[in-house]
GULO-94683 format. One record per residue (C-alpha): z, y, x; residue number from 0. Coordinates in Angstrom, 2 decimals, always signed. Each point is the difference from the previous one (the first is absolute). Layout:
residues N
atom z->Z, y->Y, x->X, i->NUM
...
This chain:
residues 95
atom z->+115.64, y->+164.09, x->+202.59, i->0
atom z->+2.97, y->+2.20, x->+0.87, i->1
atom z->-1.31, y->+0.28, x->+3.56, i->2
atom z->-3.31, y->+1.38, x->-1.32, i->3
atom z->+1.78, y->+2.52, x->-2.21, i->4
atom z->+2.10, y->+1.24, x->+2.90, i->5
atom z->-3.07, y->+0.31, x->+2.20, i->6
atom z->-1.79, y->+1.94, x->-2.75, i->7
atom z->+2.95, y->+2.38, x->-0.36, i->8
atom z->+0.15, y->+0.51, x->+3.77, i->9
atom z->-3.73, y->+0.72, x->+0.09, i->10
atom z->+0.29, y->+2.49, x->-2.89, i->11
atom z->+2.93, y->+1.73, x->+1.68, i->12
atom z->-1.87, y->+0.29, x->+3.30, i->13
atom z->-3.04, y->+1.37, x->-1.82, i->14
atom z->+2.06, y->+2.64, x->-1.84, i->15
atom z->+1.76, y->+1.12, x->+3.21, i->16
atom z->-3.27, y->+0.25, x->+1.89, i->17
atom z->-1.65, y->+1.93, x->-2.82, i->18
atom z->+2.89, y->+2.49, x->-0.04, i->19
atom z->-0.13, y->+0.44, x->+3.77, i->20
atom z->-3.77, y->+0.54, x->+0.11, i->21
atom z->-0.30, y->+2.85, x->-2.48, i->22
atom z->+1.65, y->+1.46, x->-3.10, i->23
atom z->-1.69, y->-1.28, x->-3.16, i->24
atom z->-1.26, y->+3.46, x->-1.02, i->25
atom z->-1.40, y->+0.68, x->+3.48, i->26
atom z->-3.22, y->-1.36, x->+1.45, i->27
atom z->-1.33, y->-1.38, x->+3.24, i->28
atom z->-3.21, y->+1.02, x->+1.72, i->29
atom z->-1.81, y->-0.98, x->+3.18, i->30
atom z->+0.69, y->+2.56, x->+2.72, i->31
atom z->-2.84, y->+2.57, x->+0.08, i->32
atom z->-0.43, y->-0.46, x->+3.73, i->33
atom z->+0.95, y->-3.41, x->+1.21, i->34
atom z->+2.05, y->+0.00, x->+3.19, i->35
atom z->-1.65, y->-1.31, x->+3.13, i->36
atom z->+1.69, y->-3.35, x->-0.39, i->37
atom z->-1.44, y->-3.42, x->-0.43, i->38
atom z->-2.22, y->-0.46, x->-3.06, i->39
atom z->+1.21, y->-2.12, x->-2.92, i->40
atom z->+0.11, y->-3.64, x->+1.09, i->41
atom z->+0.14, y->-1.85, x->-3.28, i->42
atom z->-2.01, y->+0.01, x->-3.19, i->43
atom z->+3.03, y->+1.11, x->-2.01, i->44
atom z->+0.59, y->+2.98, x->+2.33, i->45
atom z->-3.64, y->+1.03, x->-0.34, i->46
atom z->+0.02, y->-0.35, x->-3.80, i->47
atom z->+3.25, y->+1.94, x->-0.38, i->48
atom z->-1.46, y->+2.86, x->+2.06, i->49
atom z->-3.22, y->-0.03, x->-2.03, i->50
atom z->+1.91, y->-0.05, x->-3.30, i->51
atom z->+2.15, y->+2.90, x->+1.17, i->52
atom z->-2.87, y->+2.28, x->+0.91, i->53
atom z->+1.03, y->+1.65, x->-3.25, i->54
atom z->+3.72, y->+0.38, x->-0.82, i->55
atom z->+1.52, y->-2.85, x->-2.02, i->56
atom z->+3.49, y->-0.85, x->-1.03, i->57
atom z->+1.37, y->-3.20, x->+1.51, i->58
atom z->-0.17, y->-1.61, x->-3.45, i->59
atom z->-3.68, y->+0.93, x->-0.37, i->60
atom z->-0.70, y->-1.45, x->+3.43, i->61
atom z->+1.71, y->-3.27, x->-0.90, i->62
atom z->-2.05, y->-0.18, x->-3.21, i->63
atom z->-3.29, y->+0.72, x->+1.79, i->64
atom z->+0.25, y->-2.51, x->+2.85, i->65
atom z->-0.06, y->-3.77, x->-0.42, i->66
atom z->+2.42, y->-0.84, x->+2.82, i->67
atom z->+3.62, y->-0.94, x->-0.69, i->68
atom z->+2.10, y->+3.08, x->-0.76, i->69
atom z->+2.43, y->-0.75, x->+2.82, i->70
atom z->-2.86, y->-0.29, x->+2.52, i->71
atom z->-1.46, y->+3.33, x->-1.17, i->72
atom z->+3.33, y->+1.80, x->+0.29, i->73
atom z->+0.72, y->-1.44, x->+3.44, i->74
atom z->-3.46, y->+1.17, x->+1.07, i->75
atom z->+0.65, y->+3.47, x->-1.45, i->76
atom z->+3.29, y->+0.17, x->+1.88, i->77
atom z->-1.77, y->-0.96, x->+3.24, i->78
atom z->-2.81, y->+2.52, x->-0.52, i->79
atom z->+2.53, y->+2.77, x->-0.76, i->80
atom z->+1.83, y->-0.82, x->+3.23, i->81
atom z->-3.30, y->+0.17, x->+1.94, i->82
atom z->-0.82, y->+3.39, x->-1.54, i->83
atom z->-3.07, y->-1.35, x->-1.79, i->84
atom z->+1.39, y->+0.87, x->-3.45, i->85
atom z->+1.90, y->+2.99, x->-1.32, i->86
atom z->+2.10, y->+0.68, x->-3.06, i->87
atom z->-1.35, y->+2.52, x->-2.52, i->88
atom z->+3.00, y->+1.38, x->-1.85, i->89
atom z->+0.01, y->+0.21, x->-3.78, i->90
atom z->-3.68, y->-0.77, x->-0.55, i->91
atom z->+0.55, y->-0.03, x->-3.76, i->92
atom z->+1.41, y->+3.54, x->-0.09, i->93
atom z->+3.30, y->-1.02, x->-1.62, i->94
């Protein structure tokens, strides 16, 4: 039981760190208006993240809207940002 609790805490910590590194909570993510001439999305999750981010969404909204595991979504977002397929939209909420 203690092993499961520790694993859960590690998972939560990794999720929080990844969320912070991807985008500030008040900012949004959006698919790049013109996709670079790189390889197209390979996986279903990459494709669905790009479709969902055709309009700007906060990372939290994205996690709520997709049915994949939060950690998988955030790792995909991180990968797509690195490839230039996503961009950050600062202060979408106007705060």
